[in-house]
C-alpha positions in Angstrom: 71.4 -154.0 -72.0 74.3 -155.4 -70.0 74.2 -158.7 -68.3 74.0 -158.7 -64.5 76.9 -160.2 -62.7 76.3 -163.7 -61.3 77.2 -164.6 -57.7 80.4 -166.4 -57.0 78.5 -169.4 -55.7 76.5 -169.7 -58.7 79.5 -169.4 -60.9 81.2 -172.3 -58.8 77.9 -174.4 -59.0 77.9 -173.9 -62.9 81.6 -174.9 -62.9 81.0 -178.2 -61.0 77.9 -178.9 -63.0 79.9 -178.6 -66.3 82.4 -181.0 -64.8 79.4 -183.5 -64.2 78.1 -183.0 -67.7 81.5 -183.6 -69.3 82.0 -186.8 -67.2 84.9 -185.4 -65.3 82.9 -185.9 -62.1 81.0 -189.2 -62.9 77.8 -190.3 -61.1 78.9 -191.7 -57.8 82.0 -189.6 -57.6 82.9 -187.8 -54.4 83.3 -183.9 -54.6 86.5 -182.8 -52.9 86.0 -181.7 -49.2 84.9 -178.2 -48.6 88.4 -176.9 -47.4 90.1 -178.6 -50.5 87.6 -176.9 -52.7 88.4 -173.5 -51.3 92.0 -174.0 -52.3 91.1 -175.6 -55.7 88.7 -173.0 -56.8 90.2 -170.1 -54.8 87.0 -169.1 -53.1 85.8 -168.8 -49.5 84.2 -171.7 -47.6 80.8 -169.9 -47.5 81.0 -169.8 -51.4 81.7 -173.5 -51.4 78.8 -174.2 -49.0 76.3 -172.1 -50.9 77.6 -173.7 -54.2 76.8 -177.3 -52.7 73.4 -176.1 -51.7 72.8 -175.0 -55.1 73.8 -178.2 -56.7 71.7 -180.2 -54.3 68.7 -177.9 -55.4 69.5 -178.9 -59.1 69.4 -182.5 -58.1 73.0 -183.0 -59.1 74.6 -184.0 -55.8 73.7 -185.4 -52.3 75.5 -184.9 -49.0 75.8 -187.6 -46.6 76.7 -186.3 -43.2 80.3 -187.1 -42.2 80.8 -189.0 -45.5 80.9 -186.2 -48.0 79.1 -185.0 -51.1 78.5 -187.3 -54.1 77.3 -186.9 -57.6 73.9 -188.3 -58.1 72.7 -186.9 -61.3 73.4 -185.1 -64.6 72.4 -181.5 -65.5 69.1 -181.3 -67.6 69.7 -181.1 -71.2 67.0 -178.3 -71.5 64.0 -180.4 -72.2 61.5 -180.8 -69.2 60.3 -184.3 -69.4 57.2 -184.8 -67.4 58.1 -188.5 -66.8 59.3 -188.5 -63.1 61.4 -191.2 -61.9 61.2 -190.3 -58.2 64.8 -189.4 -58.0 64.0 -185.7 -56.7 62.1 -186.9 -53.7 
């Protein structure tokens, strides 16, 4: 069976998540602005915006109005620990 193609915004979110996991984008680091990301990753602004929403859903980034988007977490290592720390409120 062939694998279904992934949406571009998911690919971009995965790329940024990998940069977070590798430490290239450490906790507290600001992501580039939306327009800078369109040039950097060669995607549309809509793709960038959807990728940021996806990263927020994953709990990896937070966006502060008029301030930017910042790394707040690390990707899950695969084990779903039931011990919540309240960070996904």
